[in-house]
Jmol script that loads the backbone (N, CA, C; Angstrom):
load data "model"
ATOM      1  N   MET A   1     149.413  13.204  74.578  1.00  0.00           N
ATOM      2  CA  MET A   1     149.708  14.050  73.441  1.00  0.00           C
ATOM      3  C   MET A   1     150.706  13.357  72.515  1.00  0.00           C
ATOM      4  N   LEU A   2     151.547  12.546  73.095  1.00  0.00           N
ATOM      5  CA  LEU A   2     152.527  11.836  72.291  1.00  0.00           C
ATOM      6  C   LEU A   2     151.852  10.859  71.326  1.00  0.00           C
ATOM      7  N   PHE A   3     150.746  10.273  71.753  1.00  0.00           N
ATOM      8  CA  PHE A   3     150.041   9.331  70.887  1.00  0.00           C
ATOM      9  C   PHE A   3     149.415  10.008  69.673  1.00  0.00           C
ATOM     10  N   SER A   4     149.163  11.310  69.770  1.00  0.00           N
ATOM     11  CA  SER A   4     148.558  11.997  68.630  1.00  0.00           C
ATOM     12  C   SER A   4     149.550  12.160  67.482  1.00  0.00           C
ATOM     13  N   VAL A   5     150.815  11.877  67.708  1.00  0.00           N
ATOM     14  CA  VAL A   5     151.813  11.949  66.643  1.00  0.00           C
ATOM     15  C   VAL A   5     151.787  10.690  65.777  1.00  0.00           C
ATOM     16  N   VAL A   6     151.290   9.595  66.313  1.00  0.00           N
ATOM     17  CA  VAL A   6     151.274   8.323  65.588  1.00  0.00           C
ATOM     18  C   VAL A   6     150.510   8.437  64.270  1.00  0.00           C
ATOM     19  N   PRO A   7     149.278   8.977  64.244  1.00  0.00           N
ATOM     20  CA  PRO A   7     148.598   9.096  62.949  1.00  0.00           C
ATOM     21  C   PRO A   7     149.343   9.999  61.964  1.00  0.00           C
ATOM     22  N   LEU A   8     150.010  11.006  62.470  1.00  0.00           N
ATOM     23  CA  LEU A   8     150.735  11.899  61.570  1.00  0.00           C
ATOM     24  C   LEU A   8     151.921  11.191  60.921  1.00  0.00           C
ATOM     25  N   THR A   9     152.560  10.292  61.658  1.00  0.00           N
ATOM     26  CA  THR A   9     153.655   9.530  61.057  1.00  0.00           C
ATOM     27  C   THR A   9     153.121   8.507  60.049  1.00  0.00           C
ATOM     28  N   LEU A  10     151.937   7.980  60.317  1.00  0.00           N
ATOM     29  CA  LEU A  10     151.343   7.038  59.368  1.00  0.00           C
ATOM     30  C   LEU A  10     150.961   7.738  58.072  1.00  0.00           C
ATOM     31  N   VAL A  11     150.589   8.996  58.150  1.00  0.00           N
ATOM     32  CA  VAL A  11     150.291   9.764  56.940  1.00  0.00           C
ATOM     33  C   VAL A  11     151.544   9.876  56.080  1.00  0.00           C
ATOM     34  N   GLN A  12     152.705  10.002  56.718  1.00  0.00           N
ATOM     35  CA  GLN A  12     153.948  10.064  55.961  1.00  0.00           C
ATOM     36  C   GLN A  12     154.217   8.753  55.224  1.00  0.00           C
ATOM     37  N   LEU A  13     153.767   7.646  55.810  1.00  0.00           N
ATOM     38  CA  LEU A  13     153.939   6.360  55.140  1.00  0.00           C
ATOM     39  C   LEU A  13     153.109   6.271  53.867  1.00  0.00           C
ATOM     40  N   LEU A  14     152.003   7.000  53.810  1.00  0.00           N
ATOM     41  CA  LEU A  14     151.187   7.009  52.595  1.00  0.00           C
ATOM     42  C   LEU A  14     151.979   7.553  51.410  1.00  0.00           C
ATOM     43  N   GLY A  15     152.842   8.493  51.658  1.00  0.00           N
ATOM     44  CA  GLY A  15     153.649   9.048  50.580  1.00  0.00           C
ATOM     45  C   GLY A  15     154.700   8.084  50.070  1.00  0.00           C
ATOM     46  N   ILE A  16     155.119   7.152  50.917  1.00  0.00           N
ATOM     47  CA  ILE A  16     156.158   6.200  50.528  1.00  0.00           C
ATOM     48  C   ILE A  16     155.574   5.077  49.673  1.00  0.00           C
ATOM     49  N   PHE A  17     154.438   4.537  50.105  1.00  0.00           N
ATOM     50  CA  PHE A  17     153.825   3.411  49.404  1.00  0.00           C
ATOM     51  C   PHE A  17     152.789   3.913  48.409  1.00  0.00           C
ATOM     52  N   ARG A  18     152.607   3.156  47.356  1.00  0.00           N
ATOM     53  CA  ARG A  18     151.621   3.497  46.318  1.00  0.00           C
ATOM     54  C   ARG A  18     150.295   2.819  46.645  1.00  0.00           C
ATOM     55  N   PHE A  19     149.309   3.614  46.993  1.00  0.00           N
ATOM     56  CA  PHE A  19     147.968   3.107  47.257  1.00  0.00           C
ATOM     57  C   PHE A  19     147.012   3.684  46.239  1.00  0.00           C
ATOM     58  N   SER A  20     145.904   3.014  46.058  1.00  0.00           N
ATOM     59  CA  SER A  20     144.882   3.558  45.167  1.00  0.00           C
ATOM     60  C   SER A  20     144.263   4.789  45.824  1.00  0.00           C
ATOM     61  N   PRO A  21     143.741   5.715  45.040  1.00  0.00           N
ATOM     62  CA  PRO A  21     143.180   6.947  45.628  1.00  0.00           C
ATOM     63  C   PRO A  21     142.025   6.698  46.601  1.00  0.00           C
ATOM     64  N   SER A  22     141.180   5.723  46.314  1.00  0.00           N
ATOM     65  CA  SER A  22     140.060   5.463  47.230  1.00  0.00           C
ATOM     66  C   SER A  22     140.568   4.867  48.549  1.00  0.00           C
ATOM     67  N   LEU A  23     141.536   3.984  48.490  1.00  0.00           N
ATOM     68  CA  LEU A  23     142.107   3.407  49.705  1.00  0.00           C
ATOM     69  C   LEU A  23     142.838   4.483  50.501  1.00  0.00           C
ATOM     70  N   LYS A  24     143.544   5.357  49.780  1.00  0.00           N
ATOM     71  CA  LYS A  24     144.248   6.449  50.441  1.00  0.00           C
ATOM     72  C   LYS A  24     143.272   7.376  51.152  1.00  0.00           C
ATOM     73  N   ARG A  25     142.148   7.684  50.517  1.00  0.00           N
ATOM     74  CA  ARG A  25     141.142   8.560  51.105  1.00  0.00           C
ATOM     75  C   ARG A  25     140.549   7.942  52.375  1.00  0.00           C
ATOM     76  N   HIS A  26     140.214   6.643  52.325  1.00  0.00           N
ATOM     77  CA  HIS A  26     139.655   5.968  53.503  1.00  0.00           C
ATOM     78  C   HIS A  26     140.680   5.896  54.639  1.00  0.00           C
ATOM     79  N   PHE A  27     141.923   5.644  54.262  1.00  0.00           N
ATOM     80  CA  PHE A  27     142.989   5.571  55.259  1.00  0.00           C
ATOM     81  C   PHE A  27     143.188   6.928  55.934  1.00  0.00           C
ATOM     82  N   LEU A  28     143.179   8.000  55.139  1.00  0.00           N
ATOM     83  CA  LEU A  28     143.329   9.340  55.701  1.00  0.00           C
ATOM     84  C   LEU A  28     142.157   9.711  56.588  1.00  0.00           C
ATOM     85  N   LEU A  29     140.965   9.329  56.197  1.00  0.00           N
ATOM     86  CA  LEU A  29     139.786   9.607  57.029  1.00  0.00           C
ATOM     87  C   LEU A  29     139.874   8.868  58.362  1.00  0.00           C
ATOM     88  N   ALA A  30     140.321   7.619  58.320  1.00  0.00           N
ATOM     89  CA  ALA A  30     140.473   6.853  59.558  1.00  0.00           C
ATOM     90  C   ALA A  30     141.554   7.471  60.443  1.00  0.00           C
ATOM     91  N   LEU A  31     142.654   7.901  59.851  1.00  0.00           N
ATOM     92  CA  LEU A  31     143.719   8.528  60.630  1.00  0.00           C
ATOM     93  C   LEU A  31     143.271   9.858  61.220  1.00  0.00           C
ATOM     94  N   LEU A  32     142.492  10.618  60.470  1.00  0.00           N
ATOM     95  CA  LEU A  32     141.958  11.865  60.993  1.00  0.00           C
ATOM     96  C   LEU A  32     141.046  11.604  62.186  1.00  0.00           C
ATOM     97  N   LEU A  33     140.224  10.588  62.087  1.00  0.00           N
ATOM     98  CA  LEU A  33     139.341  10.232  63.196  1.00  0.00           C
ATOM     99  C   LEU A  33     140.142   9.806  64.424  1.00  0.00           C
ATOM    100  N   VAL A  34     141.178   9.001  64.226  1.00  0.00           N
ATOM    101  CA  VAL A  34     142.025   8.572  65.342  1.00  0.00           C
ATOM    102  C   VAL A  34     142.732   9.767  65.965  1.00  0.00           C
ATOM    103  N   TYR A  35     143.225  10.664  65.118  1.00  0.00           N
ATOM    104  CA  TYR A  35     143.913  11.852  65.614  1.00  0.00           C
ATOM    105  C   TYR A  35     142.975  12.720  66.450  1.00  0.00           C
ATOM    106  N   ILE A  36     141.763  12.915  65.991  1.00  0.00           N
ATOM    107  CA  ILE A  36     140.791  13.722  66.739  1.00  0.00           C
ATOM    108  C   ILE A  36     140.434  13.055  68.062  1.00  0.00           C
ATOM    109  N   ILE A  37     140.293  11.745  68.049  1.00  0.00           N
ATOM    110  CA  ILE A  37     139.998  11.022  69.299  1.00  0.00           C
ATOM    111  C   ILE A  37     141.140  11.177  70.293  1.00  0.00           C
ATOM    112  N   PHE A  38     142.380  11.034  69.829  1.00  0.00           N
ATOM    113  CA  PHE A  38     143.534  11.228  70.715  1.00  0.00           C
ATOM    114  C   PHE A  38     143.580  12.653  71.264  1.00  0.00           C
ATOM    115  N   LEU A  39     143.309  13.613  70.425  1.00  0.00           N
ATOM    116  CA  LEU A  39     143.354  15.006  70.847  1.00  0.00           C
ATOM    117  C   LEU A  39     142.270  15.310  71.877  1.00  0.00           C
ATOM    118  N   ILE A  40     141.064  14.838  71.653  1.00  0.00           N
ATOM    119  CA  ILE A  40     139.974  15.055  72.605  1.00  0.00           C
ATOM    120  C   ILE A  40     140.262  14.337  73.913  1.00  0.00           C
ATOM    121  N   SER A  41     140.816  13.127  73.838  1.00  0.00           N
ATOM    122  CA  SER A  41     141.136  12.408  75.075  1.00  0.00           C
ATOM    123  C   SER A  41     142.210  13.148  75.867  1.00  0.00           C
ATOM    124  N   TYR A  42     143.161  13.779  75.183  1.00  0.00           N
ATOM    125  CA  TYR A  42     144.180  14.562  75.884  1.00  0.00           C
ATOM    126  C   TYR A  42     143.546  15.775  76.560  1.00  0.00           C
ATOM    127  N   PHE A  43     142.641  16.455  75.867  1.00  0.00           N
ATOM    128  CA  PHE A  43     141.945  17.596  76.468  1.00  0.00           C
ATOM    129  C   PHE A  43     141.147  17.165  77.698  1.00  0.00           C
ATOM    130  N   LEU A  44     140.456  16.048  77.607  1.00  0.00           N
ATOM    131  CA  LEU A  44     139.683  15.559  78.749  1.00  0.00           C
ATOM    132  C   LEU A  44     140.594  15.154  79.905  1.00  0.00           C
ATOM    133  N   TYR A  45     141.717  14.564  79.581  1.00  0.00           N
ATOM    134  CA  TYR A  45     142.695  14.195  80.602  1.00  0.00           C
ATOM    135  C   TYR A  45     143.179  15.430  81.345  1.00  0.00           C
ATOM    136  N   GLN A  46     143.488  16.488  80.613  1.00  0.00           N
ATOM    137  CA  GLN A  46     143.929  17.730  81.244  1.00  0.00           C
ATOM    138  C   GLN A  46     142.804  18.386  82.039  1.00  0.00           C
ATOM    139  N   PHE A  47     141.593  18.281  81.564  1.00  0.00           N
ATOM    140  CA  PHE A  47     140.466  18.922  82.238  1.00  0.00           C
ATOM    141  C   PHE A  47     140.097  18.210  83.535  1.00  0.00           C
ATOM    142  N   PHE A  48     140.083  16.883  83.512  1.00  0.00           N
ATOM    143  CA  PHE A  48     139.656  16.137  84.690  1.00  0.00           C
ATOM    144  C   PHE A  48     140.775  15.837  85.670  1.00  0.00           C
ATOM    145  N   LEU A  49     141.990  16.130  85.306  1.00  0.00           N
ATOM    146  CA  LEU A  49     143.115  15.955  86.219  1.00  0.00           C
ATOM    147  C   LEU A  49     143.871  17.275  86.351  1.00  0.00           C
ATOM    148  N   PRO A  50     143.269  18.265  87.007  1.00  0.00           N
ATOM    149  CA  PRO A  50     143.914  19.582  87.076  1.00  0.00           C
ATOM    150  C   PRO A  50     145.126  19.614  88.001  1.00  0.00           C
ATOM    151  N   TRP A  51     145.333  18.588  88.798  1.00  0.00           N
ATOM    152  CA  TRP A  51     146.483  18.583  89.694  1.00  0.00           C
ATOM    153  C   TRP A  51     147.785  18.598  88.905  1.00  0.00           C
ATOM    154  N   ILE A  52     147.750  18.104  87.676  1.00  0.00           N
ATOM    155  CA  ILE A  52     148.951  18.136  86.845  1.00  0.00           C
ATOM    156  C   ILE A  52     149.319  19.580  86.534  1.00  0.00           C
ATOM    157  N   GLN A  53     148.310  20.381  86.187  1.00  0.00           N
ATOM    158  CA  GLN A  53     148.560  21.790  85.904  1.00  0.00           C
ATOM    159  C   GLN A  53     149.077  22.510  87.148  1.00  0.00           C
ATOM    160  N   ARG A  54     148.470  22.238  88.300  1.00  0.00           N
ATOM    161  CA  ARG A  54     148.907  22.894  89.535  1.00  0.00           C
ATOM    162  C   ARG A  54     150.339  22.511  89.895  1.00  0.00           C
ATOM    163  N   ARG A  55     150.674  21.239  89.723  1.00  0.00           N
ATOM    164  CA  ARG A  55     152.033  20.792  90.013  1.00  0.00           C
ATOM    165  C   ARG A  55     153.036  21.476  89.097  1.00  0.00           C
ATOM    166  N   ARG A  56     152.686  21.606  87.827  1.00  0.00           N
ATOM    167  CA  ARG A  56     153.567  22.268  86.879  1.00  0.00           C
ATOM    168  C   ARG A  56     153.733  23.744  87.227  1.00  0.00           C
ATOM    169  N   LEU A  57     152.643  24.404  87.625  1.00  0.00           N
ATOM    170  CA  LEU A  57     152.728  25.812  88.017  1.00  0.00           C
ATOM    171  C   LEU A  57     153.575  25.991  89.270  1.00  0.00           C
ATOM    172  N   LEU A  58     153.423  25.089  90.240  1.00  0.00           N
ATOM    173  CA  LEU A  58     154.246  25.166  91.445  1.00  0.00           C
ATOM    174  C   LEU A  58     155.722  24.988  91.127  1.00  0.00           C
ATOM    175  N   TYR A  59     156.021  24.093  90.217  1.00  0.00           N
ATOM    176  CA  TYR A  59     157.414  23.880  89.817  1.00  0.00           C
ATOM    177  C   TYR A  59     157.975  25.137  89.162  1.00  0.00           C
ATOM    178  N   ILE A  60     157.199  25.751  88.290  1.00  0.00           N
ATOM    179  CA  ILE A  60     157.666  26.964  87.609  1.00  0.00           C
ATOM    180  C   ILE A  60     157.834  28.106  88.604  1.00  0.00           C
ATOM    181  N   LYS A  61     156.902  28.239  89.541  1.00  0.00           N
ATOM    182  CA  LYS A  61     157.027  29.288  90.560  1.00  0.00           C
ATOM    183  C   LYS A  61     158.275  29.060  91.411  1.00  0.00           C
ATOM    184  N   HIS A  62     158.528  27.815  91.778  1.00  0.00           N
ATOM    185  CA  HIS A  62     159.717  27.499  92.570  1.00  0.00           C
ATOM    186  C   HIS A  62     160.983  27.817  91.796  1.00  0.00           C
ATOM    187  N   LYS A  63     160.977  27.476  90.524  1.00  0.00           N
ATOM    188  CA  LYS A  63     162.151  27.740  89.692  1.00  0.00           C
ATOM    189  C   LYS A  63     162.415  29.242  89.584  1.00  0.00           C
ATOM    190  N   HIS A  64     161.351  30.018  89.407  1.00  0.00           N
ATOM    191  CA  HIS A  64     161.516  31.474  89.337  1.00  0.00           C
ATOM    192  C   HIS A  64     161.973  32.047  90.674  1.00  0.00           C
ATOM    193  N   LEU A  65     161.495  31.480  91.769  1.00  0.00           N
ATOM    194  CA  LEU A  65     161.914  31.932  93.087  1.00  0.00           C
ATOM    195  C   LEU A  65     163.408  31.705  93.284  1.00  0.00           C
ATOM    196  N   VAL A  66     163.877  30.543  92.899  1.00  0.00           N
ATOM    197  CA  VAL A  66     165.304  30.236  93.034  1.00  0.00           C
ATOM    198  C   VAL A  66     166.132  31.181  92.161  1.00  0.00           C
ATOM    199  N   VAL A  67     165.673  31.435  90.952  1.00  0.00           N
ATOM    200  CA  VAL A  67     166.400  32.345  90.060  1.00  0.00           C
ATOM    201  C   VAL A  67     166.409  33.753  90.639  1.00  0.00           C
ATOM    202  N   ASP A  68     165.280  34.200  91.199  1.00  0.00           N
ATOM    203  CA  ASP A  68     165.221  35.532  91.805  1.00  0.00           C
ATOM    204  C   ASP A  68     166.154  35.650  93.007  1.00  0.00           C
ATOM    205  N   ILE A  69     166.208  34.602  93.824  1.00  0.00           N
ATOM    206  CA  ILE A  69     167.100  34.615  94.984  1.00  0.00           C
ATOM    207  C   ILE A  69     168.552  34.693  94.524  1.00  0.00           C
ATOM    208  N   LEU A  70     168.899  33.911  93.511  1.00  0.00           N
ATOM    209  CA  LEU A  70     170.273  33.936  93.012  1.00  0.00           C
ATOM    210  C   LEU A  70     170.621  35.289  92.395  1.00  0.00           C
ATOM    211  N   LYS A  71     169.665  35.904  91.713  1.00  0.00           N
ATOM    212  CA  LYS A  71     169.918  37.236  91.159  1.00  0.00           C
ATOM    213  C   LYS A  71     170.107  38.259  92.272  1.00  0.00           C
ATOM    214  N   GLN A  72     169.305  38.137  93.338  1.00  0.00           N
ATOM    215  CA  GLN A  72     169.425  39.063  94.465  1.00  0.00           C
ATOM    216  C   GLN A  72     170.789  38.918  95.136  1.00  0.00           C
ATOM    217  N   VAL A  73     171.225  37.687  95.347  1.00  0.00           N
ATOM    218  CA  VAL A  73     172.539  37.448  95.953  1.00  0.00           C
ATOM    219  C   VAL A  73     173.638  37.997  95.054  1.00  0.00           C
ATOM    220  N   GLN A  74     173.497  37.782  93.759  1.00  0.00           N
ATOM    221  CA  GLN A  74     174.501  38.279  92.831  1.00  0.00           C
ATOM    222  C   GLN A  74     174.527  39.807  92.816  1.00  0.00           C
ATOM    223  N   ASN A  75     173.373  40.442  92.881  1.00  0.00           N
ATOM    224  CA  ASN A  75     173.338  41.905  92.899  1.00  0.00           C
ATOM    225  C   ASN A  75     173.935  42.464  94.187  1.00  0.00           C
ATOM    226  N   GLN A  76     173.673  41.797  95.308  1.00  0.00           N
ATOM    227  CA  GLN A  76     174.203  42.289  96.583  1.00  0.00           C
ATOM    228  C   GLN A  76     175.716  42.129  96.653  1.00  0.00           C
ATOM    229  N   THR A  77     176.201  41.053  96.120  1.00  0.00           N
ATOM    230  CA  THR A  77     177.648  40.844  96.172  1.00  0.00           C
ATOM    231  C   THR A  77     178.354  41.453  94.968  1.00  0.00           C
ATOM    232  N   GLN A  78     177.587  41.886  93.986  1.00  0.00           N
ATOM    233  CA  GLN A  78     178.088  42.520  92.771  1.00  0.00           C
ATOM    234  C   GLN A  78     179.105  41.651  92.054  1.00  0.00           C
ATOM    235  N   GLY A  79     178.813  40.371  91.991  1.00  0.00           N
ATOM    236  CA  GLY A  79     179.653  39.451  91.224  1.00  0.00           C
ATOM    237  C   GLY A  79     180.981  39.133  91.867  1.00  0.00           C
ATOM    238  N   ASN A  80     181.182  39.408  93.151  1.00  0.00           N
ATOM    239  CA  ASN A  80     182.463  39.174  93.809  1.00  0.00           C
ATOM    240  C   ASN A  80     182.543  37.810  94.496  1.00  0.00           C
ATOM    241  N   LEU A  81     181.613  36.905  94.193  1.00  0.00           N
ATOM    242  CA  LEU A  81     181.653  35.594  94.837  1.00  0.00           C
ATOM    243  C   LEU A  81     182.843  34.768  94.369  1.00  0.00           C
ATOM    244  N   LEU A  82     183.312  35.035  93.171  1.00  0.00           N
ATOM    245  CA  LEU A  82     184.450  34.294  92.639  1.00  0.00           C
ATOM    246  C   LEU A  82     185.604  35.261  92.395  1.00  0.00           C
ATOM    247  N   THR A  83     186.796  34.756  92.578  1.00  0.00           N
ATOM    248  CA  THR A  83     187.984  35.564  92.284  1.00  0.00           C
ATOM    249  C   THR A  83     188.251  35.516  90.788  1.00  0.00           C
ATOM    250  N   ASP A  84     189.295  36.147  90.347  1.00  0.00           N
ATOM    251  CA  ASP A  84     189.611  36.202  88.919  1.00  0.00           C
ATOM    252  C   ASP A  84     189.960  34.838  88.343  1.00  0.00           C
ATOM    253  N   ASN A  85     190.550  33.969  89.161  1.00  0.00           N
ATOM    254  CA  ASN A  85     190.908  32.641  88.658  1.00  0.00           C
ATOM    255  C   ASN A  85     189.765  31.629  88.793  1.00  0.00           C
ATOM    256  N   GLY A  86     188.611  32.039  89.327  1.00  0.00           N
ATOM    257  CA  GLY A  86     187.441  31.175  89.413  1.00  0.00           C
ATOM    258  C   GLY A  86     187.253  30.472  90.734  1.00  0.00           C
ATOM    259  N   SER A  87     188.140  30.653  91.665  1.00  0.00           N
ATOM    260  CA  SER A  87     187.980  30.031  92.979  1.00  0.00           C
ATOM    261  C   SER A  87     187.055  30.897  93.839  1.00  0.00           C
ATOM    262  N   PRO A  88     186.403  30.297  94.833  1.00  0.00           N
ATOM    263  CA  PRO A  88     185.471  31.061  95.675  1.00  0.00           C
ATOM    264  C   PRO A  88     186.200  32.133  96.485  1.00  0.00           C
ATOM    265  N   ASN A  89     185.594  33.292  96.589  1.00  0.00           N
ATOM    266  CA  ASN A  89     186.107  34.383  97.407  1.00  0.00           C
ATOM    267  C   ASN A  89     185.531  34.216  98.814  1.00  0.00           C
ATOM    268  N   VAL A  90     186.261  33.530  99.673  1.00  0.00           N
ATOM    269  CA  VAL A  90     185.764  33.094 100.980  1.00  0.00           C
ATOM    270  C   VAL A  90     185.400  34.274 101.864  1.00  0.00           C
ATOM    271  N   SER A  91     186.143  35.341 101.829  1.00  0.00           N
ATOM    272  CA  SER A  91     185.852  36.477 102.711  1.00  0.00           C
ATOM    273  C   SER A  91     184.516  37.119 102.358  1.00  0.00           C
ATOM    274  N   ILE A  92     184.209  37.252 101.087  1.00  0.00           N
ATOM    275  CA  ILE A  92     182.919  37.820 100.667  1.00  0.00           C
ATOM    276  C   ILE A  92     181.782  36.861 101.031  1.00  0.00           C
ATOM    277  N   ILE A  93     181.991  35.583 100.825  1.00  0.00           N
ATOM    278  CA  ILE A  93     180.938  34.586 101.118  1.00  0.00           C
ATOM    279  C   ILE A  93     180.643  34.560 102.610  1.00  0.00           C
ATOM    280  N   ARG A  94     181.652  34.602 103.460  1.00  0.00           N
ATOM    281  CA  ARG A  94     181.430  34.579 104.907  1.00  0.00           C
ATOM    282  C   ARG A  94     180.704  35.840 105.381  1.00  0.00           C
ATOM    283  N   ARG A  95     180.951  36.940 104.702  1.00  0.00           N
ATOM    284  CA  ARG A  95     180.313  38.205 105.118  1.00  0.00           C
ATOM    285  C   ARG A  95     178.804  38.138 104.880  1.00  0.00           C
ATOM    286  N   TYR A  96     178.336  37.413 103.848  1.00  0.00           N
ATOM    287  CA  TYR A  96     176.913  37.340 103.578  1.00  0.00           C
ATOM    288  C   TYR A  96     176.350  36.045 104.110  1.00  0.00           C
TER     289      TYR A  96
END
end "model"
wireframe off; spacefill off
backbone 0.3
color backbone group
C-alpha cells in the first residue's frame, strides 16, 4: 500500500515543473495505470495471504483482553492500587 503513494507524489511534481499539456496528459495516464496496478496488487496480496488478517485480529483481541483484565482489576480494587503520593499500596495488592 505504501508503494501506491509514489504515483500520487509524482503527480505533485507535475505542478512544480512546466510540461506541455499533451505530455502532462500522457504522464497522468501512466501514473493512473501504475496506481491502479499497485492497488490491485495490494488487494491480491491481502486476498491470497489471509494469515496477515488473522494475525492482526489475534493481536487486537489480545490487546482488548489485556485492557478488559486491567479494567476488571481496577474496578475490583476501586482505584486503590496506588496511594495518594503515587507509590504502590502493598496491602491492597497483596490482598488481590
